[in-house]
C-alpha positions in Angstrom: 10.2 -41.0 -36.4 9.1 -39.0 -33.4 7.2 -35.8 -34.0 7.8 -32.4 -32.6 4.9 -32.8 -30.2 6.4 -36.0 -28.7 9.6 -34.2 -28.0 8.2 -30.7 -27.4 9.5 -30.6 -23.8 13.0 -31.7 -24.7 13.0 -29.2 -27.6 11.9 -26.3 -25.4 14.4 -27.3 -22.7 17.2 -27.0 -25.3 15.8 -23.7 -26.6 15.6 -22.3 -23.1 19.3 -22.8 -22.8 19.9 -21.3 -26.2 17.0 -18.8 -26.5 19.4 -16.1 -27.5 20.4 -18.2 -30.6 17.1 -19.7 -31.5 14.5 -17.1 -30.6 14.4 -16.0 -34.2 13.8 -19.6 -35.3 10.8 -20.0 -33.0 8.6 -18.1 -35.3 9.8 -19.8 -38.5 9.5 -23.3 -37.1 13.1 -23.9 -37.9 13.8 -24.6 -34.2 12.3 -28.1 -34.7 15.0 -29.1 -37.2 17.7 -27.5 -35.2 16.6 -29.1 -31.9 16.3 -32.6 -33.5 19.8 -32.3 -34.8 21.1 -31.4 -31.4 19.0 -33.7 -29.2 21.2 -36.8 -29.8 24.2 -35.0 -28.4 22.3 -34.0 -25.3 21.8 -37.7 -24.2 
């Protein structure tokens, strides 16, 4: 399983497109889980 660090760029690219939805999760670390759940649909 890949860690957040190996996918940090893809995660932030997704967040950048949805910053208005995930800005509050950035500080709780929840963004990692949310991003990983959405990454497969991006490819």
